[in-house]
N, C-alpha and C positions, 0 to 999 in steps of 0.2 A: 551917555557913557558907552553904551553898546555900539552905537553908530560910529563913535570915534575909534573904537577897537577894530571894527570892520574896515573902516577907511585905512587905518594903519596897516592892517594885514593885506589889504588890497594894494596899497602902495609898495609894501615890501615884496609882495608877489610879483608885481609889475617890474620892479627893479631887478629881481632875480631873473626873471624872464629875459629882460633886455641884456643883462650881463652874460647869461648863458647863450643867448642868440649871437652876441658879438663874438664870444669864444668859439662857438660852432662855426660861424662864418669864416673866422681866421683859419680854422682847421680845414676848411674847404678850399683854401687857396690852391690854384692849379699850378704846380711847379713847371709844367710844360710852357706856361706863359709868363709866370712871375720871374723866373730865373734867366730867361733869354735876354741878353743884352751885354753891355759893358759895365764892369764894376771896377772902381778905382779907390784905392785906400792906402793905408800904412800899416807897417809892423812896428810895434814898440815893445821893448826898446829896440832901436835899429841896430843892425849888425854892420860889419865892414862893407857889405855889398849895397848899402843904402836901405831906406825903409819903405819906399814906394812899391806897390804891387798893383798889377792890372790883371783882371780875369775877364775873358770874353767867352760867353756861352752862346754858341750858334744854335744848338737844338737840344731838346730834352725829349726822351722817349721812354715810355713805360716798359719795364722788364716783365717777362712772363711770371717770374717768381715773386713779384711785388717790388715796390720801389721804382726808381727811374735811373736812367743812365744819360749823362749829358756829354756833349763834345764841344770843344772850343780851344781856346789858347790861354796861356798863362805867361806872365813876364814880370821881372823886376822892372818897374816903370822906367821907360826910356831905353830898355834893351830889347833884343830880338825876342819875339814870341816863340813859344814852343807849343806844339799840339798837346792837348790834354784831354783825358777822359775823367769825368767827375761822376761819383756815385752819389745818388740822392735817395734819402729815406725819410719816412715820417716816424719820429720818435717822440713819444709823450705829447703828441699834438703839434710838434715843431718840425719844420722842414729843415733837414740837415744835409749839407753838402760836404763830401769828403773826397780828398785827392792826395796824391803824393807828388811833391816837387823834388827836384835835385836828387841827391843820393839818399833816398829813404827819409825824406822830410815830410811827415804827415801833416795835413791841414784838416781842420774840422770847423765848419762854419754853420751858424744857424741864421735862417732868414728872420729878420726882425722887422715887422711892418712890411711894407711893400718895396722899400728901396734901400735896406741895409742888410749886410751880412756881417756877423760878428762871431769871433771864435779865437782859435789858437793855431799857430804854426810852430811845429817843433823842429828845431834845426840843430845840426852838429856844430859845436864851437871848439876851437883849439886847433892843434895841428897833429897829423898822424905820428910824427916822431916824439912829440912831447906828451900828447894825450888828448883824447877827444871826450867831450861830454855833451849830453843833450840839453838844450835850453828851450823852454816853452815860452813863446812870445805871443802877445795879443795881436790879432789881425782884425782890422775894421775896414770894411769896404762900403761904398755907396754906389748905387746905380746911376749912371750918367747917360746922356743922349749919345747914341752910337754915331760916329763919323766914319766915312769910308776910309779915311787915312789911319784909323785906330789900329788896324792889324797890318803888320809889316812882314 
């Protein structure tokens, strides 16, 4: 009986160690490497401007006060890219990417695994004469192989 209890505790301890090690390893993801590349995805529900989005991150550099700053491009998929600066931080063990598109449209994305960014894009809907309101939309992107023709 005593041997079985020790084995059970040893197995539980090993499982706890493996789970905490996996969590610690994910927290140690280097954003300067993990985020660089081309990310393609969709916004849902889609707006009048289409639902495809493309983010290209050229470089990620550490900031003196903590966190990171990235530079790259952003576009509604198929349209002309605009230069973009991305703010990156570590929040509750998650790598968070934040930026502003268009006229004060904030986006907040979390790195999920190695090849997914998930979060929200808040956009203004309506028209200035009739009334504007903010709409929070879901944004999902996946990392793809970068091609030289991706940035126009």
